[in-house]
C-alpha positions in Angstrom: 74.4 123.8 96.1 75.4 126.2 92.5 75.0 124.6 89.3 78.3 123.9 88.3 78.8 122.1 91.5 75.9 119.8 91.0 76.9 119.5 87.5 80.0 116.8 89.0 78.8 115.7 91.5 77.3 111.9 91.3 73.7 112.2 91.0 72.5 110.0 93.8 73.4 109.6 97.9 75.6 106.2 97.6 77.4 107.8 94.2 78.1 110.8 96.2 79.1 108.8 98.8 81.0 106.6 97.1 82.8 109.5 96.2 84.2 110.8 98.8 85.1 107.2 99.5 87.3 107.5 96.7 88.3 111.0 97.6 89.7 109.9 101.3 91.4 106.7 99.8 93.4 109.0 97.5 94.0 111.3 100.9 95.2 108.4 102.4 97.4 106.8 99.6 98.9 110.4 98.8 100.2 110.9 102.6 101.4 107.3 102.9 104.5 108.6 101.2 105.1 111.8 103.7 104.8 108.9 106.5 107.1 106.2 105.3 110.1 109.5 104.8 109.4 110.5 108.3 109.0 106.5 109.5 112.8 105.8 108.1 114.1 109.0 108.8 113.3 110.9 112.2 115.5 108.5 114.5 118.8 109.4 112.8 117.8 113.0 113.0 120.8 114.7 115.3 122.6 118.2 116.5 126.0 119.1 115.5 126.5 118.6 118.9 125.3 115.3 119.4 125.7 113.9 115.9 128.0 110.1 116.0 131.1 110.1 114.0 131.4 109.3 110.9 134.5 109.6 108.2 132.3 111.5 106.1 129.5 114.3 105.5 127.5 114.6 102.1 126.6 118.0 102.0 123.7 118.5 99.5 124.1 121.4 96.6 121.7 124.1 97.0 121.2 126.8 94.1 123.7 129.1 93.5 124.0 133.4 93.2 126.4 134.6 90.0 127.6 131.7 90.7 128.6 132.0 94.5 126.8 130.0 97.2 123.3 130.2 97.5 122.8 131.3 101.1 120.7 128.3 102.4 123.9 126.6 100.2 126.4 128.7 102.3 124.5 127.8 105.2 124.4 124.5 105.1 128.4 124.4 104.0 128.6 126.7 107.5 126.9 123.1 109.5 129.4 121.0 107.5 132.2 123.7 108.4 130.9 123.5 112.1 131.3 118.8 111.7 134.7 119.5 111.0 136.0 121.7 113.0 134.1 119.5 115.9 136.0 116.7 114.7 132.7 114.9 113.6 133.8 114.4 110.7 137.0 113.8 109.1 136.4 114.3 104.7 133.3 116.3 103.6 131.6 114.9 100.3 129.6 117.8 97.9 127.2 116.9 95.3 125.5 118.8 93.3 124.5 119.7 89.5 127.0 120.6 87.0 124.9 119.6 84.4 126.1 122.1 82.4 129.5 124.1 81.6 128.6 127.1 83.0 126.7 125.9 85.9 129.2 124.3 88.8 127.8 124.0 92.0 130.5 121.2 93.5 133.7 123.7 92.6 131.4 126.6 94.2 131.2 124.7 97.4 134.4 123.3 97.3 135.8 126.9 97.3 133.5 128.4 99.8 134.6 125.7 102.7 138.8 126.4 101.2 138.0 129.7 101.9 136.8 129.1 106.0 139.2 126.6 106.6 138.3 123.3 105.2 141.8 121.6 103.5 141.5 121.5 100.0 142.9 117.5 100.2 139.2 117.1 103.1 136.6 118.2 100.0 135.5 116.1 97.0 133.3 116.4 94.7 130.5 115.1 93.1 129.7 117.1 89.4 126.7 114.3 88.8 124.4 114.8 92.2 121.1 116.6 89.7 118.6 115.0 92.7 118.7 113.9 95.8 118.8 109.7 94.7 121.5 110.5 92.3 123.5 112.0 95.4 122.3 109.1 97.5 123.6 106.2 95.4 126.4 107.5 93.8 127.8 108.0 96.8 127.7 104.5 98.0 128.0 103.2 94.2 131.3 105.6 92.8 132.4 107.3 96.0 132.2 104.1 98.4 130.8 106.0 101.1 129.0 103.8 103.2 128.8 105.8 106.8 128.2 109.3 106.5 126.8 112.5 108.2 124.1 114.8 105.8 123.9 118.0 105.6 120.9 119.6 104.5 117.9 122.3 105.6 115.5 120.9 107.7 113.1 121.3 105.7 115.1 118.9 102.9 116.7 116.0 105.3 114.2 113.5 106.3 114.3 112.9 103.0 117.5 112.9 101.9 117.7 110.5 105.4 115.5 108.2 104.2 116.8 108.5 100.5 120.3 107.5 101.7 119.2 104.7 104.0 117.6 103.0 101.3 121.1 103.5 98.8 122.6 101.4 101.7 124.2 104.3 103.1 124.3 104.1 107.5 123.0 108.1 108.1 122.7 110.6 110.3 121.2 113.8 109.6 121.7 117.4 110.7 119.5 119.9 109.7 119.9 123.2 109.1 117.4 125.1 110.2 116.2 128.7 108.0 113.6 131.0 107.7 110.2 130.5 107.6 109.6 132.7 104.6 107.8 132.2 101.1 111.2 129.7 100.1 110.6 127.6 103.5 106.9 127.1 102.7 107.6 126.5 98.4 110.3 124.3 99.8 108.1 122.5 102.2 105.1 122.1 100.3 107.5 120.6 97.3 108.5 118.1 99.4 105.2 116.4 100.0 105.3 115.2 96.3 108.9 114.3 96.7 107.8 112.2 98.7 106.3 110.2 96.3 108.9 109.7 94.0 110.9 108.9 97.2 109.3 106.2 97.8 109.4 104.7 94.4 113.0 105.1 94.0 113.7 103.0 97.7 111.2 100.8 96.3 113.2 100.0 92.4 116.5 101.4 94.1 117.3 102.9 89.9 120.3 104.1 89.4 121.4 107.5 89.0 121.0 109.7 85.4 124.8 109.4 85.6 126.6 106.3 86.9 130.4 106.4 85.5 133.4 104.5 86.7 134.4 103.6 90.6 135.8 107.4 92.3 139.0 106.9 94.5 138.3 110.6 96.3 137.0 109.9 99.1 139.5 107.2 100.1 142.0 109.4 99.3 140.7 111.8 101.7 140.2 109.6 104.5 143.8 108.0 103.8 145.2 112.3 104.3 143.2 112.7 106.9 144.8 109.6 109.0 141.2 107.4 108.7 
């Protein structure tokens, strides 16, 4: 055994055994949030064809490229369009980051949907969806969403479903398949770390970074769609 390794290991066999047990316990505890996310969401995952109808689809932001939806975000929006055209949902709630003037995910998402034939009065924008929990709890507390279909990439959909369920929304999730490239693997690894924060949010249920007043946009859009 190398000298640097011996320096960090306990000197006795009993000490080494305890060290191994501590590492194993830490690994188990670290995986508990991931296990919870999968257990909470797996039964709620569907495809566009077989997802139960809901009044609203919630589409999560995924970044902009030169003011336009990134490829990942465009794929989410395409899936939301498929849901709308199939009559699975009547209103699309697009939620994303508009924390600074020069960066506006929701308006870019709205413009994309309009360009692809979704009427403006069927799209509602949440400009303070700074993370998944904020998007979920604001959908319930600000926009009054009680039942929804969630749209995001396959690596993110379970966490979104688990958090929106914790926020009090009856949800199903449609995961958008993505190419298994470096971005996909990096995002998947990030989900393991994000599961811990998600478990805390679900347990504590904090307010969003920005709550604001009740917004009637979803109700008005549903009225325009004839409920």
